[in-house]
N, C-alpha and C positions, 0 to 999 in steps of 0.2 A: 529459354525453354525450361531450365531447372526451376526458376521462379514460378512459372505457370504450372508445372507439374506439382510443385509443393502446394500451391494454391488449390489445385484440383483435389489433392489429398485432404486438405483441410475442409474443403466444401463437402467432400464425401463423408468425412468424420462428422461434420455438422448434420448432414442428412441422416446418418445412422443414429446420432444422439437424439434427434427429434422424432424418430420413428416409434419410440417406446415411451411409456409413462415416465415422468420425471424421477420417481423413486427408484425404478428399475435401472434407468440410465446411470444414476449416481451410484447405486449399489454396485453395478457392473464396473464402473470406473474405478471404484475403490478396490475391488477384487483383482482387477487387471493390474493395477499399480502395485499391489503386493507381489505379484509375479515379476513385474518389470524391475522391482527393487533389487533383485538378485543379479541383474545384468548390468546395471549402471554403476560400475565400480568406482569411477572417479567422483561422481556426484555423491555416491554413498559415503565415500571416504571424507569428503568435505563436510557433509552433514554430521557425521560422527565426531570429526575433529572439533567442530563448533560446539556440539553438545558437551563434549569433554571439557572444552575451555570454560564453559559456563557452569557446569554442574560438578566437575571434578569427581571426587570420590563420594559425593553426597548421595548419589543414587547408584544402584547396582548396574552391571553391564547389560543385563536383560532389559532393564527399564530404559536404558539408553537406546538399545536396538528398537524397542517398541516406539519410542519417541521419533526415531529416524524414519521408521515405516509410516508413522502417523503424519509426519511432515511431508513425505512423498505423496501420500493420499491427499492431503490438503492442497498441495500445489496442483496435482492433477485435477482435482475436483474444481478448483478455481478456473482452470482453463475450459473444462467441459461446461461449467455453469455459464460461462460467457456464450458458448455456442447455443445454449437452450434458453437464452434470456427472454426471447419472445414468448415462450410457453410460461415462464415464470411471471412475466408481466401481466398475463391474462387474469390471474387471480392473486396479484401481489399483496393485496390487503389481507388475505388469509394466510399468506406465507411469511409475512414479516411482522415482528413486534418491534416497537421503538421505545427505548427508555432514554430519558434525559432531553427530550425535545424542548423542554422549557429553557434549557441552557442555550440552545440555538437562538431562541427568541430573545433571550437576554443579550446575546452577542450581537445579533442583527439590530437590536434597538439602539446601539451606539452609532449606527449609520456610517461606520468606517470600513465596512467589509469584514469578512470572516475568512481566515485561513484555517482550514481543517487539516490538522497534522495527523497523517495516517501511516499505516505500515502494511507490509505484505503478511497480513495476519488474518486468520479466519477466511471468510469469503470476501476478500478485499475488492473483487470486481463488482460485488453486489452492493457495496456501500453507497454508490450513486442512486440506489432506489430511494434514498432520502429525497432527492430531487423529484422523482416520479411520484412519491406519496405525499409530499408536502407542498409541492408547487413552487418552491423558490428556485431561482436560477443558480445553478452550480456549474463550475468548470473544473476540470481535472487536468493536471500537467502530465503528459504522457510522452514516452519515448517512442519515436516512430520505428516500426518494424521495417527491416531492410527490404523485405519482399513487398513491393508496392501493392500487389494484388491482395495479399493477406492484410496489409495495413489498412486498405480501404474497407475490407470486410470487417475487421475488428472495430474500426472507427464507427461504422454503421451500427454494429451491435451495441456499442456503448451508448450511442445516441437513442437507442430504444428506451433507456432509463432516463431520458430527457436531460442528460448531462452533456456539456460542451467540451470536447477534448481540446487541449491547447498543446501544441507540439513543444517539446522541451527546448528545441533549438530556437533561440531568440524569444523565449517565452516571457521574460520578465516584463517587457513593455505591455504585453497583453494582460498579464496578471495585475499589474498596477492599474490598468484601465478598469478591469472588472472590480477591483477593490474600491476604486474611486466612485464607482456607481453603486456601491453598497452591496455587491453580490458576494457569493462564496466561491472559494477556490480550494481544492483539495491537493495537497502535496505530500508525497511519500518521503519519509525521512529516515528509514531504517537501513538503507543500503550504503555500501562503500561509495564515497563521494569523490574519490581521487584528489587531484590537486585543486579542485574547486571547493572542497570542504575545509573544516578546521579540525584540529587534532584534540579530541576530547574523549573521555571514558564512555564505554558502552559495555555493561557487564564487567566492570573492573579492569578493562584493558583499553588503552587509548587506540583510537582508530579515526579515520577520516569520516566526518559526519557533515551533512549539509547544514548550513546556518541560514539558509534562505528564509525560513519562518521568522527567525530573530531579526534579520535585517529588514524584512517587510514590516514587522512590528515597529521597528525604529523609524522607518521611512513613512509609514501611513497611520500608525496607531490602530491598526486592525486588531480584531479579537483573534486569539489563538485557541482553537477548540479541538482537542483530541477526540477521535471517534474510531469505532471498529465495528465489524459485522461478524458475529460468531455463528458458526454452523452448528445447529443443535441436532438435527436429524435430516435425512435426505429430503430436500425441498423446503425445510423449515429453518428460519433465521432470526437472530436477534440483533438489531442495530443498537449500539450503545453510544450515546453522546455524553461526554464527560463535561464537567464544569469548565468554563473558560479558564485557561491558564493565566494567572495574574503575573505580569512581568514588569520589570523596571529597566528602562533603557537609559537612565540618567546617571547611573553610577558606573565607575570603571569596571571593566570585565563583563559588561552586559551580554555581549555576543556569546562568549563561551559559557557563561552561567545559564542563559536561557536554553542554549542547545543541549547542555549537559542535563538540565532538569527535565527537558522533554524526553531525552534518552531514558532517564530514570523512570518516567511514567510508563514507557514502553517495556522496560525491564520488568516492572511489576505485573503488567498484563500478560506478558509472554510467560512468566513463571507460573501464572495461574492456569494458562492453557498452552503449554509448550508444544503440544502436537499440532497446533494450528499456525505456527510461525514458519517462515521460509528459511529453514536452517541450511539448505543446500547452496546458499549464496556465500561467496568469499567475503565475509563482512570484515575480517581483520587481515590486513596486509602490511607490508613495510611502509614506513612513512615516506610519502613523496617528497622529493627534494624541493619542489616548487609549490608546496602547499600554501594556501592563503594564510596571512597573518591576521590575528584578531584585532589588530589596531586599526584596520580599515573600517571607516565609519560610514561609508556611503554604499548604496546598492547600485550595481552595474545594470546595464540593459542586456545582459547575457542570458544564461539559461537557469531555469529553476530545476529542482530535482524531478525525476520522472516517475510516472505511474507504471 
């Protein structure tokens, strides 16, 4: 009953979000989030702790507060943007600009598949519009929502962008199949990876980070292409595709090195647009006792990181 009531609430929120013009819906979401910010004490504290960890005394307290509020807005907008994805899709070509598309063509030309390394940054739910606009087959590794009704709803909304969700549980086998066919798979790499990750630096502090992209590169020779979707104004977006990351899996330490360097790329973009990253996630925790060791040279058929 609770699951169904939650689903009903989400459906009602979706109905309201789609009743108004896109610009008004997103403006109202941002204003409402500014009000909610004052009530979510625990999430606000996590956000500010993470900002302090990264920026220290290099920016004043009022700037840190502004970044925290911006991060709250960005997270809320990403959720609402998914609810209105059908409206966005109607005139997507007018709403999105794409830079670096030639890098994707370069990556696909190798015919070994493409792993797009992405983060909870900007309008991350709209990055799959690359598939919608360019016509290539893309999949994205996602974490199933516990509420089955909401999970089916979210899955159907993502498919509007012509992307194919792959459940995180037991996902590697499917990911390998997609790469073998020369298709693209998007994997988020910026969140705490628990005992499935490896212990490398992110913003100067060691933390558990997924090394799935590095291991897929070792196993398949696929291209690793970072990409992100920036939110420029309500209903207007810029998709940025970066140059394929050139890696070496033949020398010792390849797994940690590739993972660290991918982290460093994201550090750069987050510093450029810090209010568009998901600071409210516990990215840094105590080191798990059973964390993976980087000496492992094969890829298992377990889970990839989630969207």
